[in-house]
C-alpha positions in Angstrom: -23.0 -0.2 22.9 -19.9 1.6 24.8 -20.5 0.3 27.6 -20.6 -3.5 26.3 -17.7 -2.8 24.6 -16.0 -1.5 28.0 -17.4 -5.3 29.6 -15.9 -7.4 26.4 -12.3 -5.6 27.0 -12.9 -6.1 30.8 -13.7 -9.7 30.4 -10.9 -10.1 27.6 -8.0 -8.5 29.7 -9.1 -10.6 32.8 -9.1 -13.7 30.8 -5.6 -13.0 29.9 -4.6 -12.1 33.0 -6.0 -15.4 34.3 -4.0 -16.8 31.9 -0.8 -15.4 32.5 -1.5 -16.6 36.2 -2.1 -20.2 34.9 1.3 -20.0 33.4 3.1 -19.0 36.2 1.3 -21.0 38.8 -1.2 -23.4 37.3 -4.7 -23.4 39.0 -3.5 -21.5 42.1 -1.8 -19.0 40.3 -5.1 -18.6 38.0 -7.4 -18.0 41.2 -4.4 -15.3 42.5 -4.7 -13.8 39.4 -8.4 -13.7 39.2 -8.5 -11.9 42.6 -5.6 -9.6 41.6 -7.9 -8.7 38.3 -10.9 -8.2 40.3 -9.1 -5.8 42.4 -7.4 -4.0 39.4 -10.8 -3.5 37.5 -12.4 -1.7 40.7 -9.1 0.2 41.3 -9.1 1.4 37.5 -12.9 2.3 37.7 -12.7 4.6 40.7 -9.0 5.8 40.4 -7.0 5.5 37.3 -7.6 8.8 36.2 -5.9 10.1 39.6 -3.3 7.8 38.7 -2.8 8.9 35.1 -3.0 12.5 36.3 -0.5 11.9 39.0 2.1 10.1 36.6 2.3 12.9 34.5 2.3 15.7 37.3 -0.9 17.2 36.0 -1.7 20.3 38.1 -5.2 21.4 37.9 -6.3 24.8 36.7 -8.9 27.1 36.4 -10.0 30.7 35.1 -8.0 32.8 37.4 -4.3 31.0 36.6 -5.3 29.8 33.0 -8.0 32.2 31.8 -7.3 31.7 28.2 -7.1 27.7 28.0 -9.9 27.4 30.6 -12.4 29.5 28.5 -11.6 27.1 25.4 -12.5 24.0 27.2 -15.6 25.4 28.5 -16.9 27.0 25.6 -16.1 23.6 23.5 -17.8 21.6 26.5 -21.0 23.8 26.0 -20.9 23.6 22.4 -20.5 19.5 22.8 -23.3 19.7 25.4 -20.9 18.0 28.0 -20.5 19.0 31.7 -17.3 21.3 32.1 -14.6 18.8 32.8 -11.8 18.9 35.3 -8.6 20.9 33.4 -5.4 20.3 33.8 -1.8 21.4 32.7 1.3 19.3 32.3 4.6 21.1 33.0 6.2 19.9 29.8 7.6 21.4 26.8 6.4 18.6 24.1 3.2 19.7 22.9 0.5 17.1 23.6 -2.6 16.6 25.4 -5.2 13.7 26.8 -8.8 13.3 28.4 -9.4 10.3 31.3 -11.8 9.9 33.8 -14.7 7.1 34.4 -17.7 9.0 32.8 -18.4 12.4 31.2 -19.6 13.7 34.9 -16.3 12.7 36.0 -13.7 13.5 33.7 -10.6 15.6 33.1 -8.6 16.8 30.2 -5.1 17.8 30.2 -2.7 19.6 28.1 1.0 20.3 28.0 2.5 23.8 28.4 4.4 23.0 25.0 0.7 22.7 23.1 -0.2 26.0 24.8 2.8 27.6 23.5 3.6 26.1 19.9 -0.5 26.2 18.6 -2.6 28.5 17.7 -5.8 29.4 19.9 -7.9 27.6 17.0 -5.4 24.6 17.0 -5.5 24.3 20.9 -9.5 24.6 20.6 -9.2 21.5 17.7 -6.7 19.4 20.0 -9.1 19.8 23.1 -12.1 19.5 20.9 -10.4 15.8 20.0 -10.4 15.0 23.9 -13.8 16.1 24.7 -14.7 13.7 21.7 -13.1 10.7 23.7 -15.0 12.0 26.8 -18.6 12.1 24.9 -17.7 8.7 23.2 -16.7 7.0 27.0 -13.3 6.2 25.6 -11.8 7.8 28.7 -12.7 4.5 30.9 -12.2 2.3 28.2 -8.3 3.6 27.4 -7.4 4.1 31.0 -8.4 0.7 32.2 -6.5 -0.6 29.1 -3.6 1.2 30.5 -4.0 0.0 34.1 -4.1 -3.5 33.0 -1.3 -3.6 30.4 0.9 -2.1 33.1 -0.5 -5.0 35.6 0.0 -7.8 32.6 3.5 -6.5 32.1 4.2 -6.6 36.0 3.1 -10.1 35.9 5.4 -10.9 33.2 8.2 -9.6 35.0 7.4 -11.4 38.4 7.6 -15.0 36.2 11.0 -14.1 35.9 11.6 -14.3 39.3 9.9 -17.6 39.3 11.4 -19.1 36.6 14.3 -20.6 37.9 12.1 -22.0 41.2 11.1 -25.7 41.3 8.7 -24.5 43.7 6.3 -22.8 41.3 3.3 -25.2 40.2 3.3 -24.1 36.6 1.8 -27.5 34.7 4.3 -26.2 31.5 7.1 -25.7 33.5 9.8 -23.2 32.5 8.3 -22.9 29.4 5.2 -21.9 30.8 7.1 -19.3 32.7 9.1 -18.1 29.6 5.8 -17.6 27.6 4.2 -15.5 30.6 7.1 -13.8 30.2 7.3 -12.9 26.5 4.1 -13.5 25.1 1.5 -12.1 27.9 3.2 -8.4 27.8 2.9 -9.0 23.9 -0.5 -9.6 23.8 -1.4 -6.8 26.3 0.3 -4.2 24.2 -1.5 -5.6 21.0 -5.2 -5.0 22.6 -3.9 -1.6 23.8 -2.6 -0.8 20.7 -5.8 -2.0 18.9 -8.3 -0.1 21.1 -6.4 3.3 21.0 -5.9 3.1 17.0 -9.8 2.8 16.4 -10.9 5.2 18.4 -8.5 8.2 17.3 -9.9 8.3 13.7 -13.5 8.9 15.4 -12.5 11.4 18.1 -10.7 13.1 15.2 -14.0 13.5 13.3 -16.3 13.9 16.2 -13.3 16.7 17.4 -13.9 18.5 14.2 -17.2 18.7 14.4 -17.5 20.1 17.6 -14.9 23.0 16.7 -16.5 23.3 13.1 -13.2 23.4 11.5 -11.5 20.0 10.6 -8.4 21.7 9.2 -7.6 23.3 12.8 -7.3 19.9 13.8 -5.0 18.7 11.0 -2.8 21.7 11.3 -2.5 20.7 15.4 -1.8 17.3 14.5 1.1 18.2 12.1 2.4 20.6 14.8 2.2 18.3 17.6 3.9 14.7 15.8 6.6 17.0 14.8 7.6 18.2 18.2 7.4 14.9 19.9 9.7 13.4 17.4 11.9 16.2 18.7 11.2 16.6 22.6 11.3 13.7 24.4 8.7 13.1 27.2 10.2 11.3 30.4 7.0 11.2 32.0 5.7 9.0 29.1 8.8 7.3 28.7 8.7 5.8 32.4 5.1 4.7 31.9 4.6 3.6 28.4 1.8 2.0 29.1 0.0 5.6 29.0 1.2 6.5 25.6 -1.8 5.5 23.8 -4.2 8.1 25.9 -2.2 11.0 24.1 -3.6 12.6 21.3 0.1 11.5 19.5 2.2 9.3 20.8 4.4 10.8 23.2 7.1 8.0 23.0 10.3 8.2 20.6 10.3 5.8 17.9 6.6 4.2 16.7 5.4 6.2 13.8 4.4 3.6 11.2 0.7 2.9 10.9 1.2 -0.8 11.7 -0.1 -3.5 13.9 2.8 -2.3 16.5 1.8 1.6 16.4 -0.3 2.8 19.5 -1.8 5.5 17.1 -2.7 5.8 13.3 -0.5 7.4 11.3 -0.6 11.1 11.5 -0.6 11.6 7.7 -3.4 9.4 7.2 -5.2 11.2 10.0 -4.6 14.4 8.8 -5.7 13.6 5.1 -9.2 11.8 6.2 -9.7 15.7 8.2 -8.6 17.2 4.9 -11.3 15.4 3.1 -13.7 16.1 5.3 -12.9 19.5 5.1 -13.7 19.5 1.4 -17.0 17.6 2.3 -18.1 20.4 4.5 -16.8 22.9 1.8 -15.9 26.6 2.9 -18.5 28.8 2.5 -20.9 25.8 1.5 -24.7 26.4 2.3 -26.0 24.9 5.5 -28.6 22.6 5.8 -31.1 21.2 8.6 -28.6 18.0 9.1 -25.5 20.1 8.7 -26.1 23.5 10.3 -23.5 26.2 11.1 -21.3 25.4 14.5 -22.7 27.4 17.2 -20.3 30.4 18.4 -18.3 29.1 21.0 -19.4 31.5 23.6 -17.9 31.1 27.3 -20.1 31.7 30.0 -18.0 34.7 31.3 -16.4 37.5 29.0 -13.4 36.2 28.1 -10.4 37.6 25.7 -11.7 37.2 21.7 -10.4 33.7 20.4 -11.0 32.1 17.2 -14.8 31.9 17.5 -15.4 35.4 19.0 -15.3 38.9 17.3 -12.4 39.3 15.0 -9.6 40.5 16.9 -7.7 43.8 15.4 -4.6 43.5 13.8 -1.7 43.7 16.5 0.8 46.6 15.9 4.2 45.3 15.2 6.2 46.2 18.7 8.4 44.2 21.0 7.6 41.5 22.2 6.3 41.5 26.0 7.8 39.8 28.8 6.7 36.2 29.4 3.5 35.9 31.7 4.1 33.6 34.4 2.7 30.5 34.5 1.2 28.2 37.4 4.6 26.8 38.4 6.2 30.5 38.7 8.2 30.2 35.6 8.4 29.9 31.9 9.1 26.5 30.3 11.9 26.6 27.7 11.1 26.8 24.1 9.5 29.3 21.6 7.3 31.9 23.6 3.8 32.6 21.8 0.5 34.2 22.6 0.3 31.3 25.4 3.4 32.3 27.2 
């Protein structure tokens, strides 16, 4: 089903791309757009994940330079029955995360340093479970391709601006066609992008809560991330808005409405759905064969105690320790927590 949906989405975006080419340059422009669309399809399939990670200046980490974060992803991937994805950190104070990759065997997850600093172990686990749900549902390929196409269509619309005053263009609709390409095409691409993102976020929330076993962990995380995103800008996302729908919470300023023009569902609605899921699961309710207790999330190698391990002893009230260095050799600004 996901393969069929991806194929249909590719066909729709290719048709839109060709339509823009026809508006700009007639049949010749449509053929040029078809060639560009074919190249974009191939490029998106093989390289879009690398492009997204590069645009966000993500750095790959492992159990040596980010042991706690890596152990969480490793344990959750094992819980979900997925291959271990490549794990990245983004040096950005805004709390956020995303997943990318063409399939589970070539997937990558990325979290910002702001996310690791501002959220608890439990909340980080829930966020990464959400991202692994996207990987499991193969949303990562679809959403990355949509982002690539949306950026390409916007670029084509900008290109139409330079042809608008030329009498040499072959558009059968003249200046009106070029104007439509400038305005309507990027808008149509944005609508497709938003629709794809919003429908998949609710499903990833549900599956992510199942993977980590606690819907309220994710509900709490979404609330913290949304409030953090409102206050803390994300310059990389602002420069590349076509990638915004990949994140768990919209990283751009504004756009908090649950409407046609929102890249993400309303956070309050997502939290309410997770709270209802928690009520249905019931705290301490008897488990059945259809709903067994979540298996303990254990990494292959011994790691520091997390929310799924043995309860940690209460920490004595002492002076806070000096922050530990991160992969960049410095500590981002902002509140310091157990991840710093």
